[in-house]
KOLGUNU-476929 format. One record per residue: x, y, z of N, C-alpha, C in turn; residue in one letter. Coordinates in Angstrom, 2 decimals. Layout:
N
X,Y,Z,X,Y,Z,X,Y,Z,a
...
//
This chain:
206
122.65,89.52,69.99,122.68,90.39,70.92,121.33,90.61,71.72,m
121.66,90.77,73.14,120.44,90.56,74.00,120.41,91.90,74.81,h
119.46,92.79,74.64,119.32,93.99,75.17,117.99,94.08,76.13,i
118.20,94.31,77.46,117.13,93.93,78.47,116.84,95.38,79.27,a
115.48,95.47,79.36,115.08,96.97,80.03,114.42,96.29,81.32,i
114.95,97.00,82.15,114.42,96.94,83.64,113.85,98.02,84.24,a
112.93,97.78,85.32,112.07,99.13,86.05,110.93,98.50,86.60,g
110.54,99.45,87.65,109.50,99.16,88.35,108.15,99.24,87.60,n
106.98,98.82,88.18,105.80,98.88,87.63,105.40,100.25,87.06,i
105.07,100.50,85.89,104.90,101.83,85.44,105.86,102.66,84.91,g
107.05,102.26,85.10,108.32,103.13,84.77,108.42,103.36,83.13,s
107.85,102.75,82.25,108.03,102.92,80.80,108.64,101.93,80.10,g
108.66,100.48,80.63,109.30,99.52,79.98,108.98,99.01,78.80,k
107.68,98.95,78.59,107.10,98.46,77.37,107.00,99.52,76.28,t
106.86,100.82,76.79,107.01,101.77,75.56,108.24,102.05,75.19,t
109.36,101.89,76.07,110.68,102.02,75.46,111.05,100.75,74.57,l
110.64,99.82,75.07,110.97,98.53,74.32,110.44,98.66,72.66,t
109.22,98.91,72.60,108.46,99.21,71.43,109.32,100.26,70.63,k
109.62,101.39,71.26,110.54,102.42,70.54,111.74,102.01,70.01,m
112.54,101.37,70.98,113.68,101.08,70.54,113.67,99.95,69.34,l
112.89,98.97,69.62,112.57,98.05,68.56,112.39,98.83,67.18,a
111.61,99.73,67.00,111.26,100.33,65.62,112.40,101.16,65.39,a
113.06,101.90,66.29,114.32,102.62,65.95,115.46,101.82,65.23,h
115.76,100.78,66.12,116.99,99.93,65.56,116.73,98.78,64.78,y
115.52,98.41,64.39,115.26,97.12,63.82,115.27,95.90,64.66,g
115.54,96.28,65.99,115.40,95.01,66.87,114.16,94.14,67.06,w
114.42,93.01,67.42,113.13,92.18,67.72,112.60,92.24,69.23,t
111.47,92.50,69.48,111.01,92.97,70.83,110.67,91.73,71.42,p
110.65,91.41,72.85,110.15,90.26,73.52,109.52,91.02,74.81,r
108.15,90.93,74.84,107.27,91.57,75.83,106.93,90.71,76.92,f
106.94,91.47,78.07,106.44,90.58,79.35,105.04,90.11,79.05,e
104.77,88.85,79.60,103.30,88.58,79.55,102.38,88.99,80.70,s
101.64,89.94,80.40,100.89,90.58,81.46,99.40,90.28,81.10,v
98.75,90.76,79.98,97.52,90.73,79.60,96.85,89.38,79.70,d
97.92,88.20,79.46,97.41,87.15,79.49,97.69,86.16,80.66,y
98.22,86.80,81.62,98.69,86.20,82.80,97.27,85.61,83.64,n
97.30,84.50,84.17,96.07,83.74,84.62,96.04,84.10,86.10,p
97.25,84.68,86.60,97.23,84.68,88.00,97.39,86.28,88.62,y
97.57,87.32,87.73,97.68,88.67,88.06,96.64,89.24,88.66,l
95.54,89.19,88.09,94.36,89.79,88.77,94.04,89.27,90.17,a
94.00,88.00,90.24,93.97,87.42,91.69,95.06,87.75,92.61,d
96.20,88.17,92.20,97.08,88.42,92.81,97.15,89.68,93.52,f
96.67,90.67,92.70,96.35,92.15,93.41,95.22,92.17,94.21,y
94.23,91.00,94.11,93.31,91.11,95.09,93.55,90.47,96.40,e
94.53,89.33,96.29,94.86,88.61,97.38,96.50,87.91,97.39,d
97.35,88.96,97.62,98.72,89.12,97.28,99.29,87.58,98.10,m
98.74,87.39,99.11,99.58,86.36,100.00,99.15,84.96,99.49,e
97.67,84.94,99.12,97.37,83.65,98.41,97.98,83.20,97.18,r
98.28,84.35,96.41,98.69,83.99,94.99,100.18,84.37,94.69,w
100.89,84.90,95.63,102.51,85.34,95.39,103.25,84.11,94.76,s
103.14,82.93,95.32,104.14,81.93,94.90,103.56,81.55,93.46,f
102.52,81.39,93.21,101.85,80.91,91.78,102.35,81.95,90.66,n
101.86,83.53,91.23,102.36,84.34,90.14,103.78,84.40,89.97,l
104.73,84.32,91.04,106.18,84.39,90.66,106.77,83.19,89.73,q
106.16,81.93,90.00,106.55,80.68,89.49,106.09,80.97,87.72,i
104.92,81.42,87.62,104.48,81.85,86.47,105.38,82.69,85.62,y
105.85,83.79,86.20,106.79,84.54,85.49,107.98,84.01,85.35,f
108.59,83.32,86.38,109.88,82.66,86.26,109.84,81.74,85.00,l
108.90,81.03,84.92,108.73,79.90,83.92,108.72,80.56,82.48,n
108.03,81.69,82.26,107.80,82.45,81.10,109.20,83.02,80.84,k
109.79,83.63,81.68,111.06,84.48,81.53,112.13,83.54,81.23,r
112.25,82.30,81.82,113.33,81.38,81.43,113.31,80.92,80.14,f
111.99,80.47,79.73,111.72,80.35,78.24,112.38,81.31,77.36,k
111.84,82.58,77.68,112.65,83.76,76.67,113.95,83.63,76.64,d
114.55,83.58,77.87,115.96,83.58,77.89,116.66,82.78,77.33,v
116.31,81.38,77.27,116.76,80.26,76.52,116.52,80.49,74.92,v
115.38,80.98,74.65,115.28,81.34,73.02,116.21,82.50,72.72,e
116.24,83.14,73.43,117.26,84.48,73.23,118.54,84.02,72.85,i
118.99,83.17,73.72,120.47,82.66,73.66,120.62,81.81,72.26,s
119.76,81.51,71.90,120.00,80.70,70.45,119.47,81.52,69.47,k
119.03,82.71,69.57,118.65,83.59,68.40,119.75,84.47,68.04,c
119.90,84.71,66.60,120.91,85.30,65.91,120.54,86.73,65.62,k
119.35,87.04,66.08,118.97,88.51,65.82,119.30,89.17,67.22,e
119.02,90.58,67.13,119.24,91.50,68.30,117.85,91.51,68.99,v
117.97,90.92,70.25,116.76,91.13,70.84,116.70,91.86,71.99,i
115.62,92.82,71.96,115.25,93.89,73.16,114.09,93.25,73.75,i
114.53,93.14,75.38,113.60,92.33,76.30,112.81,93.49,77.47,q
111.49,93.29,77.43,110.63,94.01,78.42,110.89,93.26,79.62,d
111.47,93.45,80.58,111.73,93.03,82.07,112.72,91.64,81.95,r
113.53,91.75,82.81,114.37,90.61,82.95,114.05,89.43,83.81,t
114.51,88.51,83.75,114.27,87.29,84.74,114.99,87.47,86.09,i
115.87,88.57,86.14,116.44,88.76,87.50,115.75,89.44,88.48,y
114.86,90.36,87.79,113.83,91.16,88.38,112.78,90.34,89.36,e
112.35,89.03,88.67,111.58,88.20,89.42,112.16,87.82,90.89,d
113.60,87.27,90.79,114.17,86.81,91.80,114.75,87.85,92.91,a
115.29,88.95,92.33,115.97,89.88,93.06,115.15,91.01,93.49,r
114.02,91.06,92.93,113.06,92.14,93.35,111.83,91.82,93.84,i
111.12,91.09,92.95,109.56,90.96,93.27,109.35,89.63,94.35,f
109.94,88.70,94.27,110.01,87.25,95.25,110.43,87.82,96.53,a
111.89,88.62,96.63,112.15,89.02,97.78,111.32,90.00,98.55,p
110.71,90.86,97.62,109.93,91.98,98.22,108.59,91.13,99.04,n
108.00,90.41,98.02,106.93,89.71,98.72,107.08,88.88,99.93,l
108.31,88.31,100.15,108.69,87.62,101.27,109.26,88.43,102.42,h
109.52,89.70,102.19,109.87,90.69,103.10,108.64,91.07,103.68,g
107.53,91.26,102.82,106.33,91.97,103.51,105.51,90.81,104.16,m
105.87,89.66,104.12,105.19,88.52,104.64,103.95,87.84,103.74,g
104.28,88.38,102.54,103.21,87.87,101.67,103.53,86.57,100.69,l
104.81,85.95,101.17,105.11,84.81,100.55,106.01,84.07,101.79,m
105.69,82.55,101.87,106.14,82.12,103.04,107.74,81.99,102.86,s
108.44,81.52,103.78,109.99,81.37,103.72,110.05,80.02,103.08,s
109.23,79.24,103.17,109.28,77.56,102.65,108.88,77.89,100.94,r
108.18,78.66,100.65,107.89,78.83,99.25,109.03,79.81,98.58,d
109.52,80.68,99.46,110.64,81.78,98.81,112.13,80.67,98.67,f
112.14,79.81,99.53,113.57,79.03,99.47,113.32,78.15,98.32,e
112.12,77.81,98.00,111.87,76.67,96.87,112.00,77.45,95.59,n
111.46,78.63,95.37,111.61,79.62,94.40,113.02,79.88,93.90,y
113.74,80.30,95.18,115.30,80.78,95.02,116.04,79.60,94.59,s
116.04,78.41,95.15,116.66,76.98,94.61,116.41,76.98,92.94,d
115.09,77.19,92.65,114.86,77.07,91.25,115.42,78.03,90.35,l
115.40,79.06,90.84,116.22,80.40,89.85,117.59,80.12,90.10,f
118.11,79.85,91.07,119.68,79.69,90.99,120.26,78.32,90.00,d
119.21,77.48,89.99,119.47,76.29,88.97,119.20,76.88,87.64,l
118.44,77.70,87.44,118.25,78.35,85.98,119.49,79.21,85.50,m
119.79,80.14,86.51,121.01,80.94,86.21,122.11,80.41,85.89,m
122.39,79.11,86.33,123.68,78.49,86.13,123.66,77.94,84.68,s
122.37,78.27,83.97,122.44,77.69,82.40,122.41,78.97,81.39,l
122.37,80.09,81.76,122.13,81.28,81.07,123.15,82.32,81.42,v
123.26,83.45,80.26,124.33,84.53,80.52,123.29,85.81,80.69,s
124.15,86.70,81.45,123.57,87.97,81.49,123.30,88.77,79.91,k
122.46,89.80,80.08,122.11,90.55,78.77,123.60,91.21,78.47,p
123.59,91.50,77.14,124.65,92.33,76.77,124.75,93.78,77.18,d
123.46,94.37,77.36,123.38,95.73,77.89,121.98,95.49,78.74,l
122.13,96.18,80.04,120.83,96.22,80.71,120.65,97.72,80.85,l
119.30,98.07,80.43,118.85,99.63,80.68,117.66,99.48,81.81,i
118.28,100.44,82.80,117.48,100.61,84.08,116.47,101.95,83.88,y
115.35,101.63,83.92,114.61,103.11,84.06,114.28,103.37,85.51,l
115.01,104.28,86.09,114.95,104.68,87.27,113.84,105.60,87.57,k
112.96,105.55,88.52,111.66,106.31,88.64,111.11,106.44,90.00,s
110.89,107.63,90.35,110.21,107.65,91.67,108.73,107.19,91.82,s
108.35,107.08,93.27,106.98,106.71,93.37,105.98,107.53,92.69,i
106.09,108.79,92.92,104.86,109.78,92.49,105.07,109.57,91.02,p
105.98,109.51,90.24,106.06,109.27,88.66,105.64,107.92,88.34,n
105.90,107.14,89.20,105.23,105.65,88.93,103.59,105.41,89.24,l
103.34,106.16,90.24,101.76,106.11,90.30,100.99,106.97,89.36,v
101.53,108.05,88.88,100.86,108.75,87.49,100.93,108.01,86.39,s
101.94,107.15,86.07,101.89,106.30,85.08,101.07,105.36,85.13,q
100.88,104.43,86.26,100.02,103.59,86.24,98.71,103.88,86.08,i
98.05,105.31,86.91,96.83,105.69,86.57,96.59,106.14,85.18,q
97.57,106.46,84.66,97.11,106.88,83.05,96.89,105.62,82.04,k
97.62,104.60,82.42,97.43,103.31,81.41,95.92,102.68,81.96,r
95.50,102.94,83.24,94.16,102.58,83.43,93.83,100.88,83.42,g
94.85,100.05,83.63,94.65,98.94,83.80,93.70,98.50,85.30,r
92.63,97.92,85.09,91.72,97.49,86.16,92.29,96.89,87.40,e
93.37,95.84,86.98,93.83,95.00,87.96,94.94,95.69,88.77,y
95.47,96.88,88.10,96.35,97.52,88.91,95.94,98.86,89.90,e
94.49,98.87,89.95,94.08,99.70,90.71,94.02,99.57,92.24,k
94.47,98.24,92.41,94.61,98.09,94.09,96.11,97.86,94.55,s
97.00,98.24,93.72,98.32,98.11,93.95,98.56,99.19,95.12,i
99.33,98.69,96.15,99.67,99.41,97.29,100.80,100.20,97.20,r
100.60,101.37,97.80,102.01,102.33,97.63,103.18,101.46,98.41,i
102.94,101.05,99.57,104.01,100.36,100.24,104.59,99.14,99.48,d
103.82,98.60,98.69,104.39,97.69,97.67,105.38,98.25,96.46,y
104.76,99.30,95.93,105.72,100.01,95.01,106.90,100.40,95.64,l
106.94,100.82,96.83,108.15,101.51,97.41,108.95,100.45,97.89,t
108.55,99.32,98.41,109.49,98.37,98.77,110.33,97.74,97.43,g
109.37,97.69,96.52,110.01,97.41,94.81,111.14,98.31,94.61,l
111.07,99.74,94.66,111.55,100.67,94.37,113.19,100.41,95.12,n
113.07,100.11,96.34,114.24,100.18,97.36,115.03,98.95,96.88,e
114.32,97.92,96.40,115.05,96.64,95.98,115.85,96.76,94.60,r
115.16,97.70,93.80,115.46,97.94,92.40,117.06,98.68,92.76,y
116.89,99.60,93.54,118.19,100.46,93.78,119.43,99.84,94.19,e
118.92,98.82,95.36,119.97,97.91,95.72,120.53,97.13,94.59,n
119.68,96.41,93.85,120.08,95.49,92.86,120.89,96.17,92.06,w
120.37,97.30,91.44,121.38,98.14,90.36,122.69,98.51,90.94,i
122.71,98.89,92.20,124.03,99.42,93.12,124.89,98.16,92.64,r
124.56,97.00,92.86,125.52,95.89,92.90,125.70,95.22,91.38,n
124.90,95.37,90.58,124.81,94.77,89.39,126.26,94.86,88.63,y
126.63,93.69,88.18,128.18,93.54,87.76,128.26,93.35,86.10,d
127.07,93.56,85.38,126.86,93.49,84.03,127.23,94.95,83.37,g
127.00,95.06,82.12,127.03,96.29,81.48,125.69,96.80,81.49,k
125.79,98.05,82.03,124.50,98.74,82.71,124.33,100.22,82.13,l
123.17,100.81,81.77,122.72,102.08,81.39,121.74,102.38,82.24,l
121.54,103.56,83.13,120.68,104.01,83.88,120.05,105.29,83.31,v
118.57,105.26,83.19,117.90,106.28,82.46,116.94,106.81,83.52,i
116.98,108.40,83.95,116.35,108.81,84.70,114.85,109.30,84.08,d
113.94,108.25,84.46,112.63,108.07,83.85,111.78,109.33,84.36,a
111.87,110.06,85.46,111.35,111.07,85.81,111.57,112.30,85.05,d
112.63,112.57,84.61,113.07,113.69,83.80,113.26,113.58,82.27,n
113.67,112.34,81.83,113.52,111.99,80.51,112.49,111.37,79.88,i
111.64,112.08,79.31,110.30,111.64,79.10,110.17,111.17,77.57,k
110.91,109.84,77.25,111.18,109.63,76.05,109.90,109.40,75.33,f
108.83,108.82,75.96,107.65,108.52,75.31,107.01,109.65,74.80,g
107.07,111.00,75.18,106.37,112.05,74.86,107.27,113.20,74.27,n
108.35,113.19,74.28,109.27,114.21,73.47,110.30,113.40,72.81,r
110.32,113.91,71.57,111.17,113.18,70.61,112.95,113.51,71.04,e
113.03,114.78,71.53,114.43,115.06,71.99,115.02,114.29,73.15,e
113.97,113.89,73.88,114.29,112.83,74.98,114.46,111.52,74.38,d
113.84,111.13,73.74,114.11,109.70,72.92,115.42,109.69,72.34,f
115.63,110.85,71.79,117.13,111.14,71.07,118.29,111.08,72.05,a
117.70,111.29,73.21,119.26,111.30,74.19,119.26,109.90,74.49,k
118.06,109.23,74.77,118.37,107.88,74.99,119.17,107.03,74.08,v
118.73,107.12,72.83,119.32,106.51,71.89,120.79,106.89,71.57,t
121.17,108.08,71.89,122.55,108.51,72.13,123.37,107.62,73.09,e
122.56,107.66,74.25,123.19,106.80,75.19,123.56,105.49,74.85,m
122.31,104.84,74.11,122.46,103.58,73.80,123.62,103.35,72.67,i
123.73,104.36,71.73,124.93,104.03,70.68,126.11,104.21,71.63,d
126.38,105.02,72.32,127.83,105.30,73.00,128.00,103.85,73.70,n
126.89,103.21,74.48,127.39,102.07,74.98,127.61,100.99,74.13,e
126.94,100.78,72.99,126.95,99.83,72.22,128.15,99.86,70.86,l
128.19,101.30,70.51,128.85,101.36,69.32,129.69,102.53,69.25,f
130.25,102.89,70.47,131.06,103.88,70.78,132.53,103.58,70.22,g
133.22,104.51,70.13,134.76,104.30,69.52,135.46,103.36,70.37,l
135.25,103.66,71.73,136.07,102.55,72.62,135.06,102.04,73.45,f
134.21,101.04,72.96,133.07,100.37,73.90,133.82,99.56,74.78,p
133.02,99.41,75.99,133.67,98.69,76.89,133.58,97.18,76.68,q
134.54,96.47,77.12,134.70,95.00,77.03,134.07,94.18,78.10,q
//
């Protein structure tokens, strides 16, 4: 089984991935951030490094999806391959930070990859406002994230909402502004109850 967590930068994906992996005994797959050779350069000069960064993420994420499809364990994944192509790359292109030529090349490659893999068995979306995202980003204090622009985060959030509105797979939306699963045990219990209902309910969706 493949469970995936989606959400904007700072929404709590990694925290929730770790907590759910520990709670259910699932195997976690984390986003490659700390060892990404392009990320710091990208935040300093988005236009120059946008295509390189997105191709790096797409390559890593596709490898993960292929490995997950062959795995017999329950995998919980921190961020999905769909977010790269449906959120981040279009946002960069829309902001004029990725050329049309690079975006079309990227999109063609993504479409080819998606013809070879399946959707997650459950997608968990962490819905969050911009103030909450900014607060969380400041708390974790990553040096390379200090230069993230508010208009960049806002553009991502708008695309997340549009993508989720049209997502046709099994979906669970969590209000990350009000359900503080990382800080309150009762809120984490709410999350696991929602997941239990989706995956193990009396009449689970087919």
